[in-house]
C-alpha positions as CSV (number, residue, x, y, z in Angstrom):
1,Q,-24.5,48.2,23.5
2,V,-21.1,46.6,23.6
3,Q,-19.0,47.1,26.7
4,L,-15.6,45.9,27.7
5,V,-14.8,46.4,31.4
6,E,-11.2,45.7,32.4
7,S,-9.8,45.2,35.9
8,G,-6.6,43.9,37.5
9,G,-3.9,46.5,36.6
10,G,-1.7,48.1,39.1
11,L,1.9,48.4,40.4
12,V,4.1,45.3,40.9
13,Q,7.7,44.7,41.4
14,A,9.8,43.1,38.7
15,G,9.5,39.3,38.8
16,G,6.0,39.6,40.2
17,S,2.6,38.6,38.7
18,L,-0.7,40.3,37.8
19,R,-3.9,39.0,36.4
20,L,-6.0,41.1,34.1
21,S,-9.7,40.5,33.5
22,C,-12.0,41.8,30.8
23,A,-15.7,41.3,31.0
24,A,-17.5,41.8,27.7
25,S,-21.2,42.3,27.1
26,G,-23.6,43.2,24.3
27,T,-22.9,40.5,21.7
28,T,-20.8,37.4,21.2
29,F,-17.1,37.6,20.3
30,N,-15.2,35.1,18.3
31,R,-11.9,36.6,19.2
32,M,-10.7,38.4,22.4
33,G,-7.4,39.5,23.6
34,W,-5.0,42.1,25.0
35,Y,-2.9,44.8,23.5
36,R,-0.6,47.3,25.2
37,Q,0.7,50.8,24.5
38,V,3.4,53.0,25.9
39,P,3.5,56.8,25.2
40,G,4.9,57.6,21.8
41,K,4.6,54.0,20.5
42,Q,2.0,52.1,18.6
43,R,-0.4,49.8,20.3
44,E,1.0,46.3,20.1
45,L,-0.4,42.8,20.4
46,V,0.1,40.9,23.6
47,A,-2.1,37.9,23.1
48,T,-5.4,36.8,21.6
49,I,-7.7,33.8,22.0
50,R,-10.5,32.5,19.7
51,S,-13.7,31.2,21.0
52,G,-12.4,27.7,20.2
53,G,-9.4,28.2,22.4
54,I,-6.7,28.9,19.8
55,T,-4.2,31.3,21.2
56,N,-1.6,33.7,19.7
57,Y,1.1,35.4,21.7
58,S,3.7,38.1,20.9
59,D,7.3,37.0,21.3
60,S,7.7,39.0,24.4
61,A,4.7,37.4,26.0
62,K,5.5,33.8,25.2
63,G,6.5,31.7,28.2
64,R,5.5,34.4,30.7
65,F,1.9,35.3,30.0
66,T,-1.1,33.1,29.6
67,I,-4.4,34.1,28.0
68,S,-7.6,32.3,28.8
69,R,-11.3,32.9,28.4
70,D,-14.6,31.9,29.9
71,N,-17.1,31.8,27.0
72,A,-20.1,31.5,29.2
73,K,-19.1,34.7,31.0
74,N,-17.7,36.5,27.9
75,T,-14.6,37.2,29.9
76,V,-11.0,37.0,28.9
77,Y,-8.1,36.8,31.3
78,L,-4.4,37.5,31.1
79,Q,-2.1,36.0,33.7
80,M,1.2,37.8,33.6
81,N,4.2,36.2,35.4
82,S,7.8,37.2,35.7
83,L,7.0,40.7,34.9
84,K,9.7,43.1,33.7
85,S,10.0,46.8,33.7
86,E,9.5,46.8,29.9
87,D,6.0,45.3,30.4
88,T,5.0,48.7,31.8
89,A,2.2,50.0,29.6
90,V,-1.5,50.6,29.4
91,Y,-3.2,47.3,28.6
92,Y,-6.3,47.3,26.4
93,C,-8.9,44.6,26.1
94,Y,-9.8,43.8,22.5
95,A,-12.8,41.9,21.2
96,R,-14.0,41.1,17.7
97,S,-17.6,40.1,17.2
98,S,-19.0,37.4,14.9
99,F,-19.7,40.2,12.4
100,Y,-16.1,41.3,12.5
101,S,-16.7,44.6,14.4
102,E,-13.9,45.5,16.7
103,Y,-14.1,46.9,20.2
104,W,-11.7,48.2,22.8
105,G,-11.7,48.6,26.5
106,Q,-10.8,51.8,28.3
107,G,-7.3,50.5,29.2
108,T,-5.7,49.6,32.5
109,Q,-2.3,50.7,33.7
110,V,0.3,48.1,34.5
111,T,3.5,49.5,36.1
112,V,6.4,47.2,36.9
113,S,9.0,48.7,39.2
114,S,12.6,47.5,38.9
């Protein structure tokens, strides 16, 4: 059974930092990443990383966020620096298996106060 367990969300002041973690289990994943969603809007890409290390960032994340992964632990991280109020959202861990099945975590709230 595939599980994605997120941690690291919370409340932070603008300009601060947070680190999200997502531990995955149940299979191997060739792509992992983070998406976010605010009420009334579609879920949007934040960043993804392939098992070989190739990364992809949204324009809003470039230069401020860093995605990384530990393949041995099946864990993906998102280091978020210089946070802004507009980064407030529920952040979802994403994983795609080698068989192209997609999975989502339960979401973790990130709130940035101005």
